[in-house]
N, CA, C and O atoms as a GROMACS GRO file, in nm:
protein
  260
    1MET      N    1  -0.139  -0.217   0.782
    1MET     CA    2  -0.072  -0.302   0.879
    1MET      C    3   0.077  -0.304   0.847
    1MET      O    4   0.115  -0.330   0.733
    2PRO      N    5   0.162  -0.275   0.946
    2PRO     CA    6   0.306  -0.271   0.919
    2PRO      C    7   0.360  -0.410   0.888
    2PRO      O    8   0.315  -0.510   0.944
    3SER      N    9   0.460  -0.414   0.799
    3SER     CA   10   0.518  -0.543   0.764
    3SER      C   11   0.623  -0.583   0.868
    3SER      O   12   0.679  -0.498   0.938
    4PHE      N   13   0.649  -0.710   0.875
    4PHE     CA   14   0.744  -0.765   0.969
    4PHE      C   15   0.868  -0.807   0.891
    4PHE      O   16   0.867  -0.912   0.826
    5HIS      N   17   0.974  -0.728   0.898
    5HIS     CA   18   1.100  -0.756   0.827
    5HIS      C   19   1.078  -0.772   0.678
    5HIS      O   20   1.137  -0.860   0.616
    6GLY      N   21   0.995  -0.688   0.619
    6GLY     CA   22   0.975  -0.690   0.476
    6GLY      C   23   0.872  -0.792   0.428
    6GLY      O   24   0.849  -0.804   0.308
    7LEU      N   25   0.811  -0.864   0.519
    7LEU     CA   26   0.709  -0.961   0.480
    7LEU      C   27   0.572  -0.896   0.482
    7LEU      O   28   0.540  -0.818   0.572
    8GLY      N   29   0.491  -0.929   0.383
    8GLY     CA   30   0.357  -0.874   0.376
    8GLY      C   31   0.257  -0.960   0.450
    8GLY      O   32   0.291  -1.063   0.508
    9THR      N   33   0.133  -0.916   0.447
    9THR     CA   34   0.026  -0.988   0.516
    9THR      C   35   0.007  -1.128   0.459
    9THR      O   36  -0.010  -1.223   0.535
   10LYS      N   37   0.011  -1.140   0.327
   10LYS     CA   38  -0.008  -1.272   0.266
   10LYS      C   39   0.105  -1.368   0.304
   10LYS      O   40   0.081  -1.487   0.324
   11ASP      N   41   0.226  -1.316   0.314
   11ASP     CA   42   0.339  -1.400   0.356
   11ASP      C   43   0.321  -1.449   0.499
   11ASP      O   44   0.353  -1.563   0.531
   12MET      N   45   0.271  -1.362   0.584
   12MET     CA   46   0.250  -1.401   0.723
   12MET      C   47   0.138  -1.505   0.735
   12MET      O   48   0.147  -1.595   0.818
   13VAL      N   49   0.035  -1.493   0.653
   13VAL     CA   50  -0.072  -1.593   0.653
   13VAL      C   51  -0.016  -1.728   0.610
   13VAL      O   52  -0.051  -1.831   0.669
   14LEU      N   53   0.070  -1.729   0.510
   14LEU     CA   54   0.134  -1.853   0.466
   14LEU      C   55   0.221  -1.911   0.578
   14LEU      O   56   0.218  -2.032   0.601
   15ALA      N   57   0.296  -1.828   0.647
   15ALA     CA   58   0.380  -1.874   0.757
   15ALA      C   59   0.297  -1.933   0.870
   15ALA      O   60   0.333  -2.036   0.928
   16ILE      N   61   0.186  -1.867   0.902
   16ILE     CA   62   0.098  -1.918   1.008
   16ILE      C   63   0.038  -2.052   0.968
   16ILE      O   64   0.025  -2.141   1.052
   17SER      N   65   0.001  -2.067   0.840
   17SER     CA   66  -0.054  -2.195   0.798
   17SER      C   67   0.051  -2.305   0.806
   17SER      O   68   0.017  -2.419   0.836
   18TYR      N   69   0.179  -2.273   0.779
   18TYR     CA   70   0.285  -2.371   0.795
   18TYR      C   71   0.301  -2.411   0.942
   18TYR      O   72   0.321  -2.528   0.973
   19ILE      N   73   0.292  -2.314   1.030
   19ILE     CA   74   0.302  -2.343   1.174
   19ILE      C   75   0.187  -2.433   1.218
   19ILE      O   76   0.207  -2.526   1.296
   20ILE      N   77   0.067  -2.406   1.168
   20ILE     CA   78  -0.048  -2.490   1.200
   20ILE      C   79  -0.025  -2.633   1.149
   20ILE      O   80  -0.058  -2.730   1.217
   21LEU      N   81   0.032  -2.646   1.029
   21LEU     CA   82   0.060  -2.780   0.975
   21LEU      C   83   0.162  -2.854   1.060
   21LEU      O   84   0.150  -2.975   1.081
   22VAL      N   85   0.262  -2.784   1.110
   22VAL     CA   86   0.359  -2.848   1.199
   22VAL      C   87   0.289  -2.896   1.326
   22VAL      O   88   0.315  -3.007   1.373
   23GLY      N   89   0.202  -2.814   1.380
   23GLY     CA   90   0.125  -2.854   1.499
   23GLY      C   91   0.037  -2.975   1.473
   23GLY      O   92   0.031  -3.067   1.555
   24LEU      N   93  -0.031  -2.976   1.359
   24LEU     CA   94  -0.114  -3.092   1.324
   24LEU      C   95  -0.030  -3.216   1.306
   24LEU      O   96  -0.072  -3.326   1.343
   25THR      N   97   0.088  -3.201   1.249
   25THR     CA   98   0.178  -3.315   1.228
   25THR      C   99   0.219  -3.375   1.362
   25THR      O  100   0.224  -3.497   1.377
   26VAL      N  101   0.249  -3.290   1.458
   26VAL     CA  102   0.291  -3.338   1.589
   26VAL      C  103   0.174  -3.402   1.664
   26VAL      O  104   0.188  -3.511   1.720
   27VAL      N  105   0.059  -3.336   1.664
   27VAL     CA  106  -0.056  -3.385   1.740
   27VAL      C  107  -0.111  -3.516   1.684
   27VAL      O  108  -0.144  -3.607   1.759
   28TYR      N  109  -0.121  -3.525   1.552
   28TYR     CA  110  -0.183  -3.643   1.491
   28TYR      C  111  -0.081  -3.743   1.437
   28TYR      O  112  -0.118  -3.838   1.368
   29HIS      N  113   0.048  -3.722   1.468
   29HIS     CA  114   0.155  -3.815   1.431
   29HIS      C  115   0.155  -3.848   1.282
   29HIS      O  116   0.161  -3.964   1.242
   30TRP      N  117   0.148  -3.743   1.200
   30TRP     CA  118   0.155  -3.762   1.056
   30TRP      C  119   0.294  -3.810   1.017
   30TRP      O  120   0.393  -3.777   1.084
   31SER      N  121   0.300  -3.885   0.910
   31SER     CA  122   0.431  -3.926   0.858
   31SER      C  123   0.492  -3.808   0.781
   31SER      O  124   0.426  -3.708   0.755
   32ALA      N  125   0.618  -3.824   0.746
   32ALA     CA  126   0.688  -3.717   0.673
   32ALA      C  127   0.622  -3.693   0.537
   32ALA      O  128   0.610  -3.578   0.494
   33ILE      N  129   0.578  -3.799   0.470
   33ILE     CA  130   0.517  -3.783   0.338
   33ILE      C  131   0.383  -3.710   0.350
   33ILE      O  132   0.350  -3.629   0.262
   34GLU      N  133   0.306  -3.736   0.454
   34GLU     CA  134   0.180  -3.663   0.474
   34GLU      C  135   0.207  -3.515   0.500
   34GLU      O  136   0.134  -3.429   0.450
   35PHE      N  137   0.310  -3.486   0.576
   35PHE     CA  138   0.347  -3.348   0.604
   35PHE      C  139   0.390  -3.277   0.476
   35PHE      O  140   0.349  -3.164   0.450
   36ILE      N  141   0.471  -3.343   0.395
   36ILE     CA  142   0.519  -3.283   0.270
   36ILE      C  143   0.404  -3.259   0.173
   36ILE      O  144   0.399  -3.156   0.106
   37ILE      N  145   0.311  -3.354   0.165
   37ILE     CA  146   0.194  -3.337   0.078
   37ILE      C  147   0.108  -3.220   0.125
   37ILE      O  148   0.060  -3.141   0.044
   38ALA      N  149   0.090  -3.207   0.257
   38ALA     CA  150   0.010  -3.097   0.311
   38ALA      C  151   0.077  -2.962   0.284
   38ALA      O  152   0.010  -2.866   0.246
   39ILE      N  153   0.208  -2.956   0.303
   39ILE     CA  154   0.282  -2.832   0.275
   39ILE      C  155   0.270  -2.797   0.127
   39ILE      O  156   0.249  -2.681   0.091
   40GLY      N  157   0.285  -2.898   0.041
   40GLY     CA  158   0.273  -2.875  -0.103
   40GLY      C  159   0.136  -2.824  -0.143
   40GLY      O  160   0.124  -2.734  -0.226
   41ALA      N  161   0.031  -2.882  -0.082
   41ALA     CA  162  -0.105  -2.838  -0.114
   41ALA      C  163  -0.129  -2.694  -0.070
   41ALA      O  164  -0.190  -2.616  -0.143
   42VAL      N  165  -0.082  -2.659   0.048
   42VAL     CA  166  -0.100  -2.522   0.098
   42VAL      C  167  -0.021  -2.424   0.012
   42VAL      O  168  -0.071  -2.316  -0.021
   43THR      N  169   0.100  -2.460  -0.025
   43THR     CA  170   0.183  -2.373  -0.108
   43THR      C  171   0.121  -2.354  -0.246
   43THR      O  172   0.116  -2.243  -0.298
   44LEU      N  173   0.074  -2.463  -0.305
   44LEU     CA  174   0.009  -2.455  -0.436
   44LEU      C  175  -0.115  -2.366  -0.430
   44LEU      O  176  -0.137  -2.284  -0.520
   45ALA      N  177  -0.196  -2.382  -0.327
   45ALA     CA  178  -0.315  -2.298  -0.313
   45ALA      C  179  -0.278  -2.152  -0.294
   45ALA      O  180  -0.345  -2.064  -0.346
   46PHE      N  181  -0.172  -2.125  -0.218
   46PHE     CA  182  -0.127  -1.988  -0.195
   46PHE      C  183  -0.085  -1.922  -0.326
   46PHE      O  184  -0.128  -1.810  -0.356
   47PHE      N  185  -0.001  -1.991  -0.403
   47PHE     CA  186   0.047  -1.931  -0.527
   47PHE      C  187  -0.060  -1.927  -0.635
   47PHE      O  188  -0.060  -1.836  -0.718
   48ALA      N  189  -0.152  -2.022  -0.635
   48ALA     CA  190  -0.262  -2.018  -0.731
   48ALA      C  191  -0.356  -1.902  -0.700
   48ALA      O  192  -0.412  -1.841  -0.792
   49GLY      N  193  -0.372  -1.871  -0.574
   49GLY     CA  194  -0.458  -1.759  -0.536
   49GLY      C  195  -0.400  -1.623  -0.568
   49GLY      O  196  -0.472  -1.525  -0.579
   50SER      N  197  -0.269  -1.618  -0.583
   50SER     CA  198  -0.206  -1.488  -0.611
   50SER      C  199  -0.169  -1.472  -0.758
   50SER      O  200  -0.104  -1.374  -0.795
   51MET      N  201  -0.209  -1.566  -0.843
   51MET     CA  202  -0.178  -1.556  -0.986
   51MET      C  203  -0.265  -1.449  -1.051
   51MET      O  204  -0.375  -1.419  -1.004
   52ARG      N  205  -0.215  -1.393  -1.160
   52ARG     CA  206  -0.294  -1.295  -1.235
   52ARG      C  207  -0.402  -1.365  -1.314
   52ARG      O  208  -0.387  -1.480  -1.355
   53LYS      N  209  -0.512  -1.295  -1.333
   53LYS     CA  210  -0.621  -1.350  -1.411
   53LYS      C  211  -0.589  -1.343  -1.560
   53LYS      O  212  -0.518  -1.254  -1.605
   54ASP      N  213  -0.642  -1.436  -1.634
   54ASP     CA  214  -0.627  -1.439  -1.778
   54ASP      C  215  -0.696  -1.316  -1.839
   54ASP      O  216  -0.799  -1.272  -1.787
   55LYS      N  217  -0.642  -1.262  -1.945
   55LYS     CA  218  -0.699  -1.143  -2.009
   55LYS      C  219  -0.842  -1.166  -2.051
   55LYS      O  220  -0.926  -1.076  -2.040
   56ARG      N  221  -0.873  -1.285  -2.100
   56ARG     CA  222  -1.009  -1.316  -2.144
   56ARG      C  223  -1.108  -1.306  -2.026
   56ARG      O  224  -1.219  -1.255  -2.042
   57ILE      N  225  -1.068  -1.354  -1.910
   57ILE     CA  226  -1.155  -1.349  -1.791
   57ILE      C  227  -1.171  -1.205  -1.745
   57ILE      O  228  -1.282  -1.164  -1.709
   58ARG      N  229  -1.062  -1.126  -1.746
   58ARG     CA  230  -1.073  -0.985  -1.707
   58ARG      C  231  -1.168  -0.910  -1.799
   58ARG      O  232  -1.246  -0.827  -1.753
   59ASP      N  233  -1.162  -0.940  -1.931
   59ASP     CA  234  -1.250  -0.874  -2.026
   59ASP      C  235  -1.396  -0.910  -1.999
   59ASP      O  236  -1.484  -0.825  -2.009
   60GLN      N  237  -1.423  -1.035  -1.967
   60GLN     CA  238  -1.560  -1.076  -1.937
   60GLN      C  239  -1.612  -1.006  -1.813
   60GLN      O  240  -1.729  -0.966  -1.808
   61GLU      N  241  -1.526  -0.990  -1.711
   61GLU     CA  242  -1.568  -0.922  -1.588
   61GLU      C  243  -1.598  -0.775  -1.616
   61GLU      O  244  -1.689  -0.719  -1.554
   62LYS      N  245  -1.525  -0.712  -1.706
   62LYS     CA  246  -1.550  -0.571  -1.738
   62LYS      C  247  -1.687  -0.554  -1.804
   62LYS      O  248  -1.755  -0.455  -1.779
   63HIS      N  249  -1.728  -0.651  -1.888
   63HIS     CA  250  -1.855  -0.642  -1.957
   63HIS      C  251  -1.973  -0.662  -1.862
   63HIS      O  252  -2.084  -0.616  -1.891
   64HIS      N  253  -1.951  -0.732  -1.749
   64HIS     CA  254  -2.058  -0.756  -1.653
   64HIS      C  255  -2.082  -0.637  -1.561
   64HIS      O  256  -2.188  -0.628  -1.499
   65ASP      N  257  -1.986  -0.548  -1.551
   65ASP     CA  258  -1.998  -0.432  -1.461
   65ASP      C  259  -2.082  -0.322  -1.519
   65ASP      O  260  -2.100  -0.219  -1.455
   0.00000   0.00000   0.00000
């Protein structure tokens, strides 16, 4: 899939989730603090999902294969 101005697929998924959060904020009249907490949770989940695995966990996965 071609990138859009240097952004990858994961970046676009993050951008779409931010747009969805803005829509939810408008529709359900969330306060600014609720919006900031939601953005923080999505961002934390995004970066946690892209972190490298610990060497110990990678070694355990190799032994199971």
